[in-house]
RODODO-273601 format. One line per field, with one value per residue (C-alpha): x, y, z; residue in one letter. Coordinates in nm, 4 decimals. Each point is the difference from the previous one (the first is absolute). Layout:
c1 = (X / ...);
c2 = (Y / ...);
c3 = (Z / ...);
aa = (A / ...);
***
This chain:
c1 = (9.7542 / -0.2030 / -0.2733 / 0.2677 / 0.1351 / -0.3532 / -0.0507 / 0.3303 / -0.1002 / -0.2862 / 0.2546 / 0.1260 / 0.3742 / 0.1056 / 0.1808 / -0.0927 / 0.2348 / -0.0485 / 0.2859 / 0.0079 / 0.2853 / 0.2174 / 0.0338 / -0.2747 / 0.0686 / 0.2409 / 0.2567 / 0.1874 / 0.3141 / -0.0522 / -0.3047 / -0.0865 / -0.2737 / 0.2246 / 0.2329 / -0.2939 / -0.1496 / 0.3265 / 0.0389 / -0.3570 / 0.0676 / 0.3099 / -0.2028 / -0.2733 / 0.2557 / 0.1504 / -0.3413 / -0.1382 / 0.2878 / -0.0930 / -0.3355 / -0.0441 / -0.1104 / -0.2469 / 0.0242 / -0.3041 / 0.0584 / -0.2064 / 0.1352 / 0.3483 / -0.0329 / -0.0492 / 0.3218 / 0.1759 / -0.1332 / 0.1248 / 0.3396 / 0.0539 / -0.1466 / 0.3536 / 0.0046 / 0.0475 / -0.3179 / -0.2269 / -0.1992 / -0.2720 / -0.0870 / -0.3341 / 0.0550 / -0.3142 / -0.0096 / 0.3787 / 0.2132 / 0.2251 / 0.2633 / 0.1500 / 0.3463 / -0.1156 / 0.1911 / -0.1842 / 0.2597 / -0.1335 / -0.3135 / 0.1964 / -0.1562 / -0.2777 / -0.3755 / -0.1271 / -0.3393 / -0.0409 / -0.3509 / -0.0802 / -0.3230 / -0.0709 / -0.1077 / 0.3154 / 0.1283 / 0.2767 / 0.2098 / 0.0039 / -0.1930 / 0.1876 / 0.3341 / -0.1262 / -0.1116 / 0.3330 / 0.1942 / -0.1954 / 0.0645 / 0.3704 / 0.0521 / -0.1996 / 0.3158 / 0.1572 / -0.3017 / -0.3504 / -0.1640 / -0.3551 / -0.1609 / -0.3604 / -0.1863 / -0.2801 / -0.2803 / -0.1419 / 0.2453 / 0.2408 / 0.3163 / -0.1629 / -0.1499 / -0.3274 / -0.2203 / -0.0308 / 0.1980 / -0.0995 / 0.1407 / 0.3385 / 0.0139 / -0.1086 / 0.2176 / 0.3115 / -0.0510 / -0.1040 / 0.2955 / 0.2499 / -0.1348 / 0.0008 / 0.3524 / 0.1607 / -0.2019 / 0.0460 / -0.3718 / -0.2814 / -0.2202 / -0.3042 / -0.3449 / -0.2004 / -0.0983 / 0.1124 / 0.2897 / 0.1413 / -0.0154 / 0.1959 / 0.2713 / 0.0058 / 0.0561 / 0.2821 / 0.1630 / -0.0348 / 0.2116 / -0.2537 / 0.1955 / -0.2761 / -0.3533 / -0.2778 / -0.2430);
c2 = (12.4804 / 0.0454 / -0.2418 / -0.2648 / 0.0504 / -0.0404 / -0.3188 / -0.1375 / 0.0853 / -0.2490 / -0.2841 / -0.1199 / -0.0292 / 0.2889 / 0.3220 / 0.2695 / 0.2882 / 0.2783 / 0.1894 / 0.3590 / 0.0902 / 0.2948 / 0.1198 / -0.0181 / -0.1851 / -0.2617 / 0.2680 / -0.1924 / -0.1780 / 0.1199 / -0.2218 / 0.2028 / -0.2274 / -0.3069 / 0.1323 / 0.0978 / -0.3454 / -0.1809 / 0.2070 / -0.0813 / -0.3716 / 0.0231 / 0.1764 / -0.2664 / -0.2772 / 0.1657 / 0.0331 / -0.3368 / -0.2390 / -0.3302 / 0.1258 / -0.0371 / 0.3033 / 0.0441 / 0.3207 / 0.1603 / 0.2887 / 0.1896 / 0.1532 / 0.1338 / -0.1739 / -0.3268 / 0.0643 / 0.0747 / -0.3206 / -0.2044 / 0.1713 / -0.0611 / -0.3494 / -0.1329 / 0.1063 / -0.3160 / 0.0606 / 0.0348 / -0.3120 / 0.1393 / 0.2968 / 0.1341 / 0.2411 / 0.2027 / 0.1573 / 0.0283 / 0.2268 / -0.2477 / 0.0764 / -0.2674 / 0.0576 / -0.0591 / -0.2813 / -0.3201 / -0.1497 / 0.1725 / -0.2173 / -0.3267 / -0.2608 / 0.2390 / -0.0304 / 0.2672 / 0.1073 / 0.2854 / 0.1459 / 0.2399 / 0.1521 / -0.0663 / 0.3639 / 0.1541 / 0.2886 / 0.1127 / -0.3153 / -0.2862 / -0.3193 / -0.1842 / 0.0927 / -0.1407 / -0.3242 / -0.0295 / 0.0603 / -0.2694 / -0.2406 / 0.0916 / -0.0757 / -0.3224 / -0.2123 / 0.1671 / 0.0854 / -0.1195 / 0.2668 / 0.0644 / 0.2769 / 0.0942 / 0.2209 / 0.1953 / 0.0498 / 0.3480 / 0.1601 / 0.2868 / 0.1257 / 0.1543 / -0.3368 / 0.1718 / -0.2210 / -0.3372 / 0.1415 / -0.2782 / -0.2582 / 0.1788 / 0.0330 / -0.3529 / -0.1709 / 0.1933 / -0.0460 / -0.3652 / -0.0905 / 0.1914 / -0.1545 / -0.3540 / 0.0439 / 0.1239 / -0.2110 / -0.3198 / -0.0571 / -0.0751 / 0.3015 / 0.0103 / 0.0111 / -0.1669 / 0.2903 / 0.0591 / 0.2266 / -0.2605 / -0.2516 / 0.2391 / 0.0281 / -0.3796 / -0.0250 / 0.2557 / -0.1834 / -0.3260 / 0.1497 / 0.0993 / 0.2418 / 0.2164 / 0.0749 / 0.2398 / 0.1165);
c3 = (10.9448 / 0.3210 / -0.1179 / -0.0602 / 0.3532 / 0.1348 / -0.2008 / 0.1324 / 0.3578 / -0.0326 / 0.0035 / 0.3386 / 0.0419 / -0.2242 / 0.0765 / -0.2513 / -0.0780 / -0.2536 / -0.1592 / -0.1183 / -0.2298 / 0.1009 / -0.3611 / -0.2568 / -0.3257 / -0.1320 / -0.0947 / -0.2691 / 0.1107 / 0.3586 / 0.0373 / 0.3110 / 0.1406 / -0.0178 / 0.2724 / 0.2205 / -0.0380 / 0.0690 / 0.3189 / 0.1029 / -0.0551 / 0.2192 / 0.2712 / -0.0178 / 0.0207 / 0.3096 / 0.1663 / -0.1094 / -0.0578 / -0.1582 / -0.1335 / -0.3766 / -0.1983 / -0.2837 / -0.1993 / -0.1595 / -0.2378 / -0.2540 / -0.3222 / 0.0811 / 0.3377 / -0.1870 / -0.1892 / 0.3287 / 0.1578 / -0.2959 / 0.0247 / 0.3726 / 0.0115 / 0.0336 / 0.3655 / 0.2084 / 0.2012 / -0.3026 / -0.0760 / -0.2270 / -0.2208 / -0.1140 / -0.2891 / -0.0732 / -0.3469 / 0.0188 / -0.2118 / -0.1793 / -0.2597 / -0.2304 / 0.1484 / 0.3611 / 0.1657 / 0.0840 / 0.2375 / 0.3151 / -0.0025 / -0.0174 / 0.2295 / 0.1084 / -0.0338 / -0.2335 / -0.1205 / -0.2460 / -0.0162 / -0.2827 / -0.1256 / -0.3657 / -0.0486 / 0.1478 / -0.2156 / 0.2374 / 0.0280 / -0.2467 / 0.0817 / -0.2761 / 0.1608 / 0.3308 / -0.1625 / -0.1821 / 0.3223 / 0.1857 / -0.2849 / -0.0148 / 0.3689 / -0.0060 / -0.0112 / 0.3065 / 0.2169 / 0.0779 / -0.2134 / -0.1128 / -0.2021 / 0.0765 / -0.2456 / 0.1668 / -0.2528 / -0.0351 / 0.2401 / -0.0572 / 0.1631 / 0.3070 / 0.1043 / 0.0906 / -0.2117 / 0.1756 / 0.2939 / 0.2396 / -0.2407 / -0.0096 / 0.3796 / 0.0834 / -0.2623 / 0.1029 / 0.3731 / -0.0183 / -0.2209 / 0.2176 / 0.3208 / -0.1399 / -0.1376 / 0.3211 / 0.2422 / -0.2032 / 0.0354 / -0.2367 / -0.0676 / 0.2242 / -0.1572 / -0.2698 / -0.2224 / -0.3583 / 0.1010 / 0.2370 / -0.2843 / -0.2226 / 0.2663 / 0.0323 / -0.3775 / 0.0174 / 0.2910 / -0.1922 / -0.2765 / -0.2644 / -0.2169 / -0.1473 / 0.1129 / -0.0902 / 0.2681);
aa = (M / V / P / F / A / R / A / L / A / Q / H / D / G / L / V / V / A / R / L / R / Y / R / I / R / G / W / N / G / A / E / Q / S / P / V / G / D / T / R / Q / A / L / T / D / L / R / D / R / F / P / H / L / P / I / A / L / I / G / H / S / M / G / G / R / V / A / L / T / V / A / D / D / P / S / V / R / A / V / V / A / L / A / P / W / I / E / P / R / D / R / V / E / P / V / T / D / R / R / L / V / V / L / H / G / D / R / D / R / V / T / D / P / A / A / S / A / A / F / A / E / R / V / G / S / I / A / E / A / S / F / V / S / V / R / G / S / G / H / A / M / L / R / R / A / R / L / W / H / V / L / A / A / T / F / A / A / A / A / V / L / D / A / A / P / V / G / S / D / D / L / T / Q / V / V / E / R / V / L / A / G / E / A / S / L / V / V);
***
């Protein structure tokens, strides 16, 4: 996630924080990373009251971000190749801005589950699904695209500002922010 933090740091007006989970893995009903993330959100709120938060998470971290999006400080979520199960609740993303990015060659988590989740939450959140052609779970192929899209969307969502730039990636973020439900890049 370091490249995502670097991409976010390019945007003025943001505070970037990275979280390391105390216990590795979801751990069934314990959902270990959820508690760590909720505590981190409380700590951020204490340090930076009134600042909106965008969560960016990959794989299990994407699932965690979608789960804790109901925190009052969270305004937006970027779920990168998230691990999504059919029984996962959709209510936490209510009234949030959400973009789900998933590589079409991912063999670890299911791109179709991501697309279905984004569609399912479309009536309760501003949600878009972006399919990244030729990319797999590790997000190494077309890495710049992943980093720029995630950071530009998160910055625009929390700063209530139009994305800066005129390149193709900025135009994709503009389409997501305008409410386009499904894109392929």
